[in-house]
DRENTORKOL-3810 file (N, C-alpha, C; in nm, 4 decimals):
REM DRENTORKOL-3810
@n.u->-1.8613; n.v->1.9138; n.w->-2.1373; ca.u->-1.8298; ca.v->1.8190; ca.w->-2.0396; c.u->-1.9595; c.v->1.7115; c.w->-2.0474
@n.u->-1.9091; n.v->1.5969; n.w->-2.1130; ca.u->-2.0228; ca.v->1.4978; ca.w->-2.1145; c.u->-1.9896; c.v->1.3584; c.w->-2.0564
@n.u->-1.8712; n.v->1.3459; n.w->-2.0278; ca.u->-1.8058; ca.v->1.2276; ca.w->-1.9675; c.u->-1.7394; c.v->1.2572; c.w->-1.8374
@n.u->-1.7308; n.v->1.1616; n.w->-1.7585; ca.u->-1.6684; ca.v->1.1804; ca.w->-1.6253; c.u->-1.5112; c.v->1.2068; c.w->-1.6502
@n.u->-1.4541; n.v->1.2658; n.w->-1.5504; ca.u->-1.2881; ca.v->1.2683; ca.w->-1.5566; c.u->-1.2530; c.v->1.3024; c.w->-1.4181
@n.u->-1.1111; n.v->1.2732; n.w->-1.3877; ca.u->-1.0681; ca.v->1.3004; ca.w->-1.2653; c.u->-0.9154; c.v->1.2925; c.w->-1.2571
@n.u->-0.8651; n.v->1.3185; n.w->-1.1329; ca.u->-0.7213; ca.v->1.3181; ca.w->-1.1008; c.u->-0.7000; c.v->1.2477; c.w->-0.9748
@n.u->-0.5759; n.v->1.1781; n.w->-0.9751; ca.u->-0.5404; ca.v->1.1049; ca.w->-0.8474; c.u->-0.4135; c.v->1.1575; c.w->-0.7902
@n.u->-0.3918; n.v->1.1540; n.w->-0.6607; ca.u->-0.2934; ca.v->1.1785; ca.w->-0.5846; c.u->-0.2243; c.v->1.0575; c.w->-0.5344
@n.u->-0.0944; n.v->1.0416; n.w->-0.5280; ca.u->-0.0347; ca.v->0.9200; ca.w->-0.4707; c.u->0.0473; c.v->0.9803; c.w->-0.3489
@n.u->0.0233; n.v->0.9184; n.w->-0.2182; ca.u->0.0944; ca.v->0.9636; ca.w->-0.1121; c.u->0.1108; c.v->0.8521; c.w->-0.0124
@n.u->0.1884; n.v->0.8817; n.w->0.1091; ca.u->0.2258; ca.v->0.7846; ca.w->0.1984; c.u->0.1071; c.v->0.7670; c.w->0.2910
@n.u->0.0203; n.v->0.8737; n.w->0.3307; ca.u->-0.0639; ca.v->0.8573; ca.w->0.4236; c.u->-0.1796; c.v->0.9565; c.w->0.4055
@n.u->-0.2981; n.v->0.9332; n.w->0.4439; ca.u->-0.4069; ca.v->1.0330; ca.w->0.4463; c.u->-0.4684; c.v->1.0381; c.w->0.5822
@n.u->-0.4678; n.v->1.1613; n.w->0.6477; ca.u->-0.4884; ca.v->1.1805; ca.w->0.7753; c.u->-0.6379; c.v->1.2557; c.w->0.7824
@n.u->-0.7339; n.v->1.2089; n.w->0.8606; ca.u->-0.8536; ca.v->1.2759; ca.w->0.8796; c.u->-0.8295; c.v->1.3803; c.w->0.9816
@n.u->-0.8630; n.v->1.5139; n.w->0.9596; ca.u->-0.8616; ca.v->1.6033; ca.w->1.0554; c.u->-0.9843; c.v->1.6466; c.w->1.1075
@n.u->-0.9924; n.v->1.7385; n.w->1.1964; ca.u->-1.1126; ca.v->1.8089; ca.w->1.2559; c.u->-1.1755; c.v->1.8813; c.w->1.1351
@n.u->-1.3189; n.v->1.8910; n.w->1.1659; ca.u->-1.4000; ca.v->1.9607; ca.w->1.0596; c.u->-1.4048; c.v->1.9127; c.w->0.9266
@n.u->-1.3891; n.v->1.7848; n.w->0.9083; ca.u->-1.3881; ca.v->1.7237; ca.w->0.7730; c.u->-1.2649; c.v->1.7464; c.w->0.6946
@n.u->-1.1577; n.v->1.8127; n.w->0.7313; ca.u->-1.0308; ca.v->1.8222; ca.w->0.6477; c.u->-0.9696; c.v->1.7090; c.w->0.6415
@n.u->-0.8864; n.v->1.7067; n.w->0.5237; ca.u->-0.7992; ca.v->1.5848; ca.w->0.5143; c.u->-0.6465; c.v->1.6514; c.w->0.5086
@n.u->-0.5485; n.v->1.5647; n.w->0.5420; ca.u->-0.4048; ca.v->1.5948; ca.w->0.5188; c.u->-0.3459; c.v->1.4841; c.w->0.4404
@n.u->-0.2874; n.v->1.5212; n.w->0.3323; ca.u->-0.2173; ca.v->1.4262; ca.w->0.2450; c.u->-0.0746; c.v->1.4250; c.w->0.2843
@n.u->-0.0129; n.v->1.3149; n.w->0.3409; ca.u->0.1226; ca.v->1.3224; ca.w->0.3778; c.u->0.2192; c.v->1.2476; c.w->0.2836
@n.u->0.3410; n.v->1.3133; n.w->0.2423; ca.u->0.4126; ca.v->1.2443; ca.w->0.1640; c.u->0.3705; c.v->1.2336; c.w->0.0183
@n.u->0.3256; n.v->1.3390; n.w->-0.0366; ca.u->0.2770; ca.v->1.3344; ca.w->-0.1858; c.u->0.3689; c.v->1.3029; c.w->-0.2851
@n.u->0.3628; n.v->1.1983; n.w->-0.3598; ca.u->0.4518; ca.v->1.1665; ca.w->-0.4453; c.u->0.4379; c.v->1.2594; c.w->-0.5789
@n.u->0.5503; n.v->1.2793; n.w->-0.6487; ca.u->0.5505; ca.v->1.3505; ca.w->-0.7784; c.u->0.5140; c.v->1.2463; c.w->-0.8807
@n.u->0.5434; n.v->1.2652; n.w->-1.0015; ca.u->0.5000; ca.v->1.1838; ca.w->-1.1128; c.u->0.5877; c.v->1.0579; c.w->-1.1126
@n.u->0.7295; n.v->1.0591; n.w->-1.0718; ca.u->0.8115; ca.v->0.9440; ca.w->-1.0678; c.u->0.8438; c.v->0.9310; c.w->-0.9086
@n.u->0.8439; n.v->0.7907; n.w->-0.8615; ca.u->0.8830; ca.v->0.7645; ca.w->-0.7413; c.u->1.0022; c.v->0.6777; c.w->-0.7621
@n.u->1.1243; n.v->0.7274; n.w->-0.7063; ca.u->1.2584; ca.v->0.6678; ca.w->-0.7216; c.u->1.2755; c.v->0.5958; c.w->-0.6032
@n.u->1.3075; n.v->0.4553; n.w->-0.6168; ca.u->1.3542; ca.v->0.3675; ca.w->-0.5169; c.u->1.4999; c.v->0.3329; c.w->-0.5251
@n.u->1.5661; n.v->0.3689; n.w->-0.4242; ca.u->1.7227; ca.v->0.3373; ca.w->-0.4143; c.u->1.7363; c.v->0.1991; c.w->-0.3482
@n.u->1.8168; n.v->0.1198; n.w->-0.3881; ca.u->1.8580; ca.v->-0.0087; ca.w->-0.3338; c.u->1.8299; c.v->-0.1250; c.w->-0.4335
@n.u->1.8192; n.v->-0.2414; n.w->-0.3734; ca.u->1.7898; ca.v->-0.3588; ca.w->-0.4568; c.u->1.6570; c.v->-0.3784; c.w->-0.4689
@n.u->1.6294; n.v->-0.4688; n.w->-0.5758; ca.u->1.4903; ca.v->-0.5320; ca.w->-0.5988; c.u->1.4652; c.v->-0.6552; c.w->-0.5227
@n.u->1.3488; n.v->-0.6840; n.w->-0.5003; ca.u->1.2260; ca.v->-0.6051; ca.w->-0.4828; c.u->1.2268; c.v->-0.5073; c.w->-0.3628
@n.u->1.1466; n.v->-0.4080; n.w->-0.3680; ca.u->1.1206; ca.v->-0.3307; ca.w->-0.2453; c.u->0.9736; c.v->-0.3347; c.w->-0.1942
@n.u->0.9655; n.v->-0.2820; n.w->-0.0905; ca.u->0.8236; ca.v->-0.2983; ca.w->-0.0203; c.u->0.7958; c.v->-0.1685; c.w->0.0403
@n.u->0.6876; n.v->-0.1039; n.w->-0.0078; ca.u->0.6399; ca.v->0.0232; ca.w->0.0507; c.u->0.5406; c.v->-0.0159; c.w->0.1663
@n.u->0.5879; n.v->0.0369; n.w->0.2817; ca.u->0.4797; ca.v->-0.0042; ca.w->0.3986; c.u->0.3311; c.v->0.0434; c.w->0.3744
@n.u->0.3169; n.v->0.1486; n.w->0.2985; ca.u->0.1754; ca.v->0.2011; ca.w->0.2841; c.u->0.1939; c.v->0.2818; c.w->0.1476
@n.u->0.0806; n.v->0.2593; n.w->0.0640; ca.u->0.0669; ca.v->0.3565; ca.w->-0.0411; c.u->-0.0781; c.v->0.3911; c.w->-0.0468
@n.u->-0.0981; n.v->0.5305; n.w->-0.0399; ca.u->-0.2459; ca.v->0.5617; ca.w->-0.0605; c.u->-0.2675; c.v->0.6443; c.w->-0.1742
@n.u->-0.3851; n.v->0.6241; n.w->-0.2199; ca.u->-0.4336; ca.v->0.6871; ca.w->-0.3394; c.u->-0.5703; c.v->0.7529; c.w->-0.3274
@n.u->-0.5800; n.v->0.8882; n.w->-0.3659; ca.u->-0.7107; ca.v->0.9611; ca.w->-0.3435; c.u->-0.7326; c.v->1.0142; c.w->-0.5006
@n.u->-0.8437; n.v->0.9799; n.w->-0.5225; ca.u->-0.9072; ca.v->1.0304; ca.w->-0.6569; c.u->-1.0081; c.v->1.1304; c.w->-0.6378
@n.u->-1.0204; n.v->1.2296; n.w->-0.7219; ca.u->-1.1251; ca.v->1.3331; ca.w->-0.7179; c.u->-1.1778; c.v->1.3149; c.w->-0.8589
@n.u->-1.3053; n.v->1.2763; n.w->-0.8533; ca.u->-1.3809; ca.v->1.2324; ca.w->-0.9805; c.u->-1.4979; c.v->1.3308; c.w->-0.9878
@n.u->-1.5132; n.v->1.3905; n.w->-1.1311; ca.u->-1.6199; ca.v->1.4792; ca.w->-1.1518; c.u->-1.6977; c.v->1.4096; c.w->-1.2651
@n.u->-1.8342; n.v->1.4098; n.w->-1.2304; ca.u->-1.9382; ca.v->1.3142; ca.w->-1.3145; c.u->-2.0401; c.v->1.4180; c.w->-1.3626
@n.u->-2.0503; n.v->1.4487; n.w->-1.4856; ca.u->-2.1488; ca.v->1.5485; ca.w->-1.5230; c.u->-2.3018; c.v->1.4886; c.w->-1.4794
@n.u->-2.3868; n.v->1.5814; n.w->-1.4389; ca.u->-2.5176; ca.v->1.5440; ca.w->-1.4014; c.u->-2.6005; c.v->1.4679; c.w->-1.5024
@n.u->-2.5710; n.v->1.5022; n.w->-1.6356; ca.u->-2.6320; ca.v->1.4317; ca.w->-1.7448; c.u->-2.5824; c.v->1.2973; c.w->-1.7597
@n.u->-2.4680; n.v->1.2522; n.w->-1.7094; ca.u->-2.4176; ca.v->1.1172; ca.w->-1.7342; c.u->-2.4915; c.v->1.0252; c.w->-1.6507
@n.u->-2.5397; n.v->0.9229; n.w->-1.7122; ca.u->-2.6372; ca.v->0.8264; ca.w->-1.6473; c.u->-2.5389; c.v->0.6866; c.w->-1.6179
@n.u->-2.5408; n.v->0.6528; n.w->-1.4844; ca.u->-2.4648; ca.v->0.5265; ca.w->-1.4408; c.u->-2.5360; c.v->0.4694; c.w->-1.3183
@n.u->-2.5280; n.v->0.3581; n.w->-1.2920; ca.u->-2.5722; ca.v->0.2830; ca.w->-1.1755; c.u->-2.4569; c.v->0.2817; c.w->-1.0736
@n.u->-2.3377; n.v->0.2488; n.w->-1.1101; ca.u->-2.2229; ca.v->0.2420; ca.w->-1.0229; c.u->-2.1079; c.v->0.2496; c.w->-1.1008
@n.u->-1.9754; n.v->0.2576; n.w->-1.0401; ca.u->-1.8631; ca.v->0.2528; ca.w->-1.1092; c.u->-1.7534; c.v->0.1990; c.w->-1.0088
@n.u->-1.6440; n.v->0.1439; n.w->-1.0778; ca.u->-1.5266; ca.v->0.0935; ca.w->-1.0039; c.u->-1.4151; c.v->0.1864; c.w->-1.0147
@n.u->-1.3373; n.v->0.1623; n.w->-0.9076; ca.u->-1.2195; ca.v->0.2596; ca.w->-0.8868; c.u->-1.0995; c.v->0.1625; c.w->-0.8757
@n.u->-1.0036; n.v->0.1687; n.w->-0.9747; ca.u->-0.8981; ca.v->0.0513; ca.w->-0.9805; c.u->-0.7672; c.v->0.1104; c.w->-0.9825
@n.u->-0.6643; n.v->0.0429; n.w->-0.9062; ca.u->-0.5204; ca.v->0.0655; ca.w->-0.9159; c.u->-0.4673; c.v->-0.0563; c.w->-0.9780
@n.u->-0.3972; n.v->-0.0309; n.w->-1.0848; ca.u->-0.3411; ca.v->-0.1298; ca.w->-1.1767; c.u->-0.1919; c.v->-0.1145; c.w->-1.1807
@n.u->-0.1107; n.v->-0.2314; n.w->-1.1719; ca.u->0.0418; ca.v->-0.2200; ca.w->-1.1806; c.u->0.0768; c.v->-0.2686; c.w->-1.3317
@n.u->0.1280; n.v->-0.1957; n.w->-1.3941; ca.u->0.1654; ca.v->-0.2229; ca.w->-1.5404; c.u->0.3094; c.v->-0.2423; c.w->-1.5394
@n.u->0.3601; n.v->-0.3579; n.w->-1.5495; ca.u->0.4998; ca.v->-0.3971; ca.w->-1.5561; c.u->0.5407; c.v->-0.4844; c.w->-1.6815
@n.u->0.6653; n.v->-0.5481; n.w->-1.6728; ca.u->0.7012; ca.v->-0.6492; ca.w->-1.7780; c.u->0.6161; c.v->-0.7573; c.w->-1.7901
@n.u->0.5501; n.v->-0.7977; n.w->-1.6761; ca.u->0.4770; ca.v->-0.9231; ca.w->-1.6880; c.u->0.3233; c.v->-0.8899; c.w->-1.7298
@n.u->0.2919; n.v->-0.7607; n.w->-1.7453; ca.u->0.1707; ca.v->-0.7161; ca.w->-1.8063; c.u->0.0969; c.v->-0.6411; c.w->-1.6940
@n.u->-0.0442; n.v->-0.6488; n.w->-1.6839; ca.u->-0.1279; ca.v->-0.5648; ca.w->-1.5920; c.u->-0.1586; c.v->-0.6672; c.w->-1.4746
@n.u->-0.1429; n.v->-0.6055; n.w->-1.3552; ca.u->-0.1918; ca.v->-0.6626; ca.w->-1.2334; c.u->-0.2773; c.v->-0.5830; c.w->-1.1485
@n.u->-0.3931; n.v->-0.6329; n.w->-1.1143; ca.u->-0.4746; ca.v->-0.5595; ca.w->-1.0309; c.u->-0.4365; c.v->-0.5465; c.w->-0.8858
@n.u->-0.4097; n.v->-0.4297; n.w->-0.8489; ca.u->-0.3561; ca.v->-0.4033; ca.w->-0.6976; c.u->-0.4828; c.v->-0.3887; c.w->-0.5925
@n.u->-0.5692; n.v->-0.2927; n.w->-0.6409; ca.u->-0.6933; ca.v->-0.2698; ca.w->-0.5590; c.u->-0.8150; c.v->-0.2314; c.w->-0.6364
@n.u->-0.9108; n.v->-0.2585; n.w->-0.5870; ca.u->-1.0475; ca.v->-0.2199; ca.w->-0.6660; c.u->-1.1428; c.v->-0.1978; c.w->-0.5595
@n.u->-1.2347; n.v->-0.0787; n.w->-0.5826; ca.u->-1.3514; ca.v->-0.0544; ca.w->-0.5039; c.u->-1.4654; c.v->-0.0236; c.w->-0.5856
@n.u->-1.5795; n.v->-0.0667; n.w->-0.5486; ca.u->-1.7001; ca.v->-0.0371; ca.w->-0.6193; c.u->-1.7834; c.v->0.0670; c.w->-0.5459
@n.u->-1.8539; n.v->0.1672; n.w->-0.6323; ca.u->-1.9240; ca.v->0.2805; ca.w->-0.5639; c.u->-2.0552; c.v->0.2645; c.w->-0.6267
@n.u->-2.1538; n.v->0.3045; n.w->-0.5481; ca.u->-2.2831; ca.v->0.3227; ca.w->-0.5813; c.u->-2.2960; c.v->0.4505; c.w->-0.6971
@n.u->-2.4264; n.v->0.4495; n.w->-0.7484; ca.u->-2.4622; ca.v->0.5597; ca.w->-0.8461; c.u->-2.4699; c.v->0.6875; c.w->-0.7584
@n.u->-2.4924; n.v->0.8016; n.w->-0.8429; ca.u->-2.4701; ca.v->0.9370; ca.w->-0.7748; c.u->-2.5949; c.v->0.9541; c.w->-0.6717
@n.u->-2.5659; n.v->1.0463; n.w->-0.5877; ca.u->-2.6785; ca.v->1.0832; ca.w->-0.4823; c.u->-2.7695; c.v->1.1733; c.w->-0.5527
@n.u->-2.8788; n.v->1.1883; n.w->-0.5001; ca.u->-2.9779; ca.v->1.2937; ca.w->-0.5616; c.u->-2.9013; c.v->1.4265; c.w->-0.5712
@n.u->-2.9088; n.v->1.4844; n.w->-0.6966; ca.u->-2.8433; ca.v->1.6187; ca.w->-0.7130; c.u->-2.9351; c.v->1.7278; c.w->-0.7460
@n.u->-2.9237; n.v->1.8367; n.w->-0.7054; ca.u->-3.0277; ca.v->1.9524; ca.w->-0.7455; c.u->-3.0070; c.v->1.9740; c.w->-0.9024
@n.u->-3.1112; n.v->2.0024; n.w->-0.9639; ca.u->-3.1009; ca.v->2.0338; ca.w->-1.1142; c.u->-3.0142; c.v->2.1466; c.w->-1.1409
@n.u->-2.9895; n.v->2.2299; n.w->-1.0584; ca.u->-2.9025; ca.v->2.3470; ca.w->-1.0917; c.u->-2.7513; c.v->2.2865; c.w->-1.0944
@n.u->-2.7111; n.v->2.1781; n.w->-1.0288; ca.u->-2.5766; ca.v->2.1309; ca.w->-1.0434; c.u->-2.5449; c.v->2.0667; c.w->-1.1639
@n.u->-2.4348; n.v->2.1209; n.w->-1.2365; ca.u->-2.3686; ca.v->2.0527; ca.w->-1.3573; c.u->-2.3170; c.v->1.9280; c.w->-1.3448
@n.u->-2.2510; n.v->1.8977; n.w->-1.2236; ca.u->-2.1694; ca.v->1.7799; ca.w->-1.2082; c.u->-2.1791; c.v->1.7343; c.w->-1.0636
@n.u->-2.1426; n.v->1.6110; n.w->-1.0370; ca.u->-2.1370; ca.v->1.5407; ca.w->-0.9044; c.u->-1.9894; c.v->1.5243; c.w->-0.8779
@n.u->-1.9339; n.v->1.5485; n.w->-0.7712; ca.u->-1.7990; ca.v->1.5345; ca.w->-0.7322; c.u->-1.7855; c.v->1.4259; c.w->-0.6236
@n.u->-1.7068; n.v->1.3316; n.w->-0.6701; ca.u->-1.6824; ca.v->1.2070; ca.w->-0.5783; c.u->-1.5589; c.v->1.2171; c.w->-0.5389
@n.u->-1.5272; n.v->1.1551; n.w->-0.4214; ca.u->-1.3667; ca.v->1.1410; ca.w->-0.3737; c.u->-1.3626; c.v->0.9765; c.w->-0.3465
@n.u->-1.2673; n.v->0.9067; n.w->-0.4148; ca.u->-1.2643; ca.v->0.7670; ca.w->-0.3656; c.u->-1.1067; c.v->0.7468; c.w->-0.3367
@n.u->-1.1003; n.v->0.6776; n.w->-0.2357; ca.u->-0.9675; ca.v->0.6480; ca.w->-0.1792; c.u->-0.9149; c.v->0.5067; c.w->-0.1602
@n.u->-0.7828; n.v->0.4845; n.w->-0.1626; ca.u->-0.7375; ca.v->0.3515; ca.w->-0.1557; c.u->-0.6185; c.v->0.3382; c.w->-0.0498
@n.u->-0.6047; n.v->0.2457; n.w->0.0378; ca.u->-0.4779; ca.v->0.2325; ca.w->0.1006; c.u->-0.4325; c.v->0.0704; c.w->0.0901
@n.u->-0.3071; n.v->0.0787; n.w->0.0324; ca.u->-0.2556; ca.v->-0.0539; ca.w->0.0078; c.u->-0.1255; c.v->-0.0635; c.w->0.1076
@n.u->-0.1471; n.v->-0.1703; n.w->0.1946; ca.u->-0.0494; ca.v->-0.1996; ca.w->0.2832; c.u->-0.0189; c.v->-0.3498; c.w->0.3080
@n.u->0.1000; n.v->-0.3786; n.w->0.2856; ca.u->0.2102; ca.v->-0.3261; ca.w->0.2066; c.u->0.1999; c.v->-0.3420; c.w->0.0536
@n.u->0.2877; n.v->-0.2817; n.w->-0.0092; ca.u->0.2807; ca.v->-0.2921; ca.w->-0.1584; c.u->0.4223; c.v->-0.3362; c.w->-0.1963
@n.u->0.4407; n.v->-0.4520; n.w->-0.2457; ca.u->0.5688; ca.v->-0.5120; ca.w->-0.2923; c.u->0.5942; c.v->-0.4696; c.w->-0.4455
@n.u->0.7064; n.v->-0.4005; n.w->-0.4726; ca.u->0.7298; ca.v->-0.3643; ca.w->-0.6292; c.u->0.8678; c.v->-0.4428; c.w->-0.6587
@n.u->0.8491; n.v->-0.5243; n.w->-0.7544; ca.u->0.9492; ca.v->-0.6048; ca.w->-0.8102; c.u->1.0514; c.v->-0.5644; c.w->-0.9053
@n.u->1.0011; n.v->-0.4452; n.w->-0.9830; ca.u->1.0773; ca.v->-0.3933; ca.w->-1.0827; c.u->1.0146; c.v->-0.2705; c.w->-1.1373
@n.u->1.0985; n.v->-0.1776; n.w->-1.2150; ca.u->1.0290; ca.v->-0.0614; ca.w->-1.2674; c.u->0.8849; c.v->-0.0943; c.w->-1.3088
@n.u->0.8053; n.v->0.0066; n.w->-1.2985; ca.u->0.6583; ca.v->-0.0213; ca.w->-1.3430; c.u->0.5806; c.v->0.1046; c.w->-1.3440
@n.u->0.4579; n.v->0.1116; n.w->-1.3747; ca.u->0.3577; ca.v->0.2200; ca.w->-1.3583; c.u->0.2487; c.v->0.1753; c.w->-1.2872
@n.u->0.1931; n.v->0.2573; n.w->-1.1899; ca.u->0.0865; ca.v->0.2437; ca.w->-1.1157; c.u->-0.0212; c.v->0.3313; c.w->-1.1899
@n.u->-0.1282; n.v->0.2862; n.w->-1.2365; ca.u->-0.2369; ca.v->0.3517; ca.w->-1.3070; c.u->-0.3614; c.v->0.3409; c.w->-1.2198
@n.u->-0.4365; n.v->0.4574; n.w->-1.2251; ca.u->-0.5538; ca.v->0.4657; ca.w->-1.1668; c.u->-0.6682; c.v->0.4953; c.w->-1.2750
@n.u->-0.7688; n.v->0.4108; n.w->-1.2521; ca.u->-0.8806; ca.v->0.4344; ca.w->-1.3621; c.u->-1.0169; c.v->0.4007; c.w->-1.2831
@n.u->-1.1118; n.v->0.4753; n.w->-1.3379; ca.u->-1.2492; ca.v->0.4629; ca.w->-1.2997; c.u->-1.3239; c.v->0.3862; c.w->-1.4352
@n.u->-1.4057; n.v->0.2998; n.w->-1.3994; ca.u->-1.4829; ca.v->0.2289; ca.w->-1.4941; c.u->-1.6324; c.v->0.2331; c.w->-1.4625
@n.u->-1.7009; n.v->0.2902; n.w->-1.5741; ca.u->-1.8400; ca.v->0.3220; ca.w->-1.5709; c.u->-1.9000; c.v->0.2396; c.w->-1.6755
@n.u->-1.9414; n.v->0.1039; n.w->-1.6486; ca.u->-1.9823; ca.v->0.0032; ca.w->-1.7650; c.u->-1.8698; c.v->-0.0133; c.w->-1.8639
@n.u->-1.8860; n.v->0.0302; n.w->-1.9822; ca.u->-1.7744; ca.v->0.0138; ca.w->-2.0904; c.u->-1.6818; c.v->0.1211; c.w->-2.0886
@n.u->-1.7028; n.v->0.2332; n.w->-2.0218; ca.u->-1.6160; ca.v->0.3545; ca.w->-2.0336; c.u->-1.5081; c.v->0.3495; c.w->-1.9273
@n.u->-1.3742; n.v->0.3523; n.w->-1.9633; ca.u->-1.2657; ca.v->0.3372; ca.w->-1.8927; c.u->-1.2171; c.v->0.4966; c.w->-1.8844
@n.u->-1.2151; n.v->0.5432; n.w->-1.7640; ca.u->-1.1521; ca.v->0.6781; ca.w->-1.7515; c.u->-1.0168; c.v->0.6841; c.w->-1.6673
@n.u->-0.9022; n.v->0.7049; n.w->-1.7522; ca.u->-0.7984; ca.v->0.7214; ca.w->-1.6928; c.u->-0.7783; c.v->0.8342; c.w->-1.5741
@n.u->-0.7184; n.v->0.8169; n.w->-1.4673; ca.u->-0.7110; ca.v->0.9091; ca.w->-1.3760; c.u->-0.5840; c.v->0.9420; c.w->-1.3058
@n.u->-0.4827; n.v->0.9001; n.w->-1.3647; ca.u->-0.3371; ca.v->0.9378; ca.w->-1.3221; c.u->-0.2608; c.v->0.8266; c.w->-1.3261
@n.u->-0.1196; n.v->0.8461; n.w->-1.2965; ca.u->-0.0243; ca.v->0.7364; ca.w->-1.2900; c.u->0.0989; c.v->0.7797; c.w->-1.2150
@n.u->0.1624; n.v->0.6791; n.w->-1.1449; ca.u->0.3014; ca.v->0.6903; ca.w->-1.0799; c.u->0.3900; c.v->0.6074; c.w->-1.1396
@n.u->0.4927; n.v->0.6661; n.w->-1.1952; ca.u->0.6087; ca.v->0.5756; ca.w->-1.2568; c.u->0.6867; c.v->0.5417; c.w->-1.1454
@n.u->0.7309; n.v->0.4224; n.w->-1.1211; ca.u->0.8241; ca.v->0.3711; ca.w->-1.0219; c.u->0.9511; c.v->0.3306; c.w->-1.0944
@n.u->1.0582; n.v->0.3745; n.w->-1.0571; ca.u->1.1962; ca.v->0.3599; ca.w->-1.1187; c.u->1.2875; c.v->0.2995; c.w->-0.9899
@n.u->1.3588; n.v->0.2056; n.w->-1.0116; ca.u->1.4717; ca.v->0.1533; ca.w->-0.9182; c.u->1.5917; c.v->0.2271; c.w->-0.9683
@n.u->1.6634; n.v->0.2900; n.w->-0.8862; ca.u->1.7813; ca.v->0.3734; ca.w->-0.9129; c.u->1.8976; c.v->0.3452; c.w->-0.8378
@n.u->2.0173; n.v->0.3591; n.w->-0.8640; ca.u->2.1353; ca.v->0.3260; ca.w->-0.7914; c.u->2.1415; c.v->0.4508; c.w->-0.6879
@n.u->2.1981; n.v->0.4038; n.w->-0.5699; ca.u->2.2066; ca.v->0.5214; ca.w->-0.4717; c.u->2.3192; c.v->0.6163; c.w->-0.5209
@n.u->2.3082; n.v->0.7417; n.w->-0.5004; ca.u->2.4103; ca.v->0.8519; ca.w->-0.5428; c.u->2.5097; c.v->0.8445; c.w->-0.4453
@n.u->2.6459; n.v->0.8448; n.w->-0.4987; ca.u->2.7644; ca.v->0.8399; ca.w->-0.3968; c.u->2.7461; c.v->0.9757; c.w->-0.3174
@n.u->2.7896; n.v->0.9409; n.w->-0.1658; ca.u->2.7892; ca.v->1.0701; ca.w->-0.0806; c.u->2.9091; c.v->1.1630; c.w->-0.1181
@n.u->2.9100; n.v->1.2715; n.w->-0.0654; ca.u->3.0332; ca.v->1.3562; ca.w->-0.0841; c.u->3.1626; c.v->1.2904; c.w->-0.0582
@n.u->3.1566; n.v->1.2169; n.w->0.0573; ca.u->3.2839; ca.v->1.1529; ca.w->0.0986; c.u->3.3247; c.v->1.0455; c.w->0.0036
@n.u->3.2441; n.v->0.9720; n.w->-0.0501; ca.u->3.2645; ca.v->0.8662; ca.w->-0.1526; c.u->3.3193; c.v->0.9167; c.w->-0.2815
@n.u->3.2541; n.v->1.0464; n.w->-0.3257; ca.u->3.2960; ca.v->1.1146; ca.w->-0.4254; c.u->3.4343; c.v->1.1572; c.w->-0.4489
@n.u->3.4894; n.v->1.1978; n.w->-0.3215; ca.u->3.6256; ca.v->1.2541; ca.w->-0.3171; c.u->3.7389; c.v->1.1616; c.w->-0.3319
END
């Protein structure tokens, strides 16, 4: 373990609970299917990333980005800057950070991929993606008969 790594969850809401707990509401799977016409607007999309940074990895700060990758190319949706690591005991092998984003609203014009990455200087660390697909509504049982 010599470079940072992490994973991201995409959900509808993040709620802060008592005693420092968090509840993730409406966690999306790998593919978000949207029925109906294009474009569509999500009232809110939340992303929470858990990042593990080895204690031996030297950095001053990092950026946490959400990118929309579609037919028109890459579009920055959200970006946050974070300071360097807090003082860590020598016995710790890694620093763990949690970075969150809330996008309200998010307009989606076509099929795309939402990608999360952390950037430490020249190092880009992929941290997960959500594929967005527009699909036709499935016929109800009464329409299929």
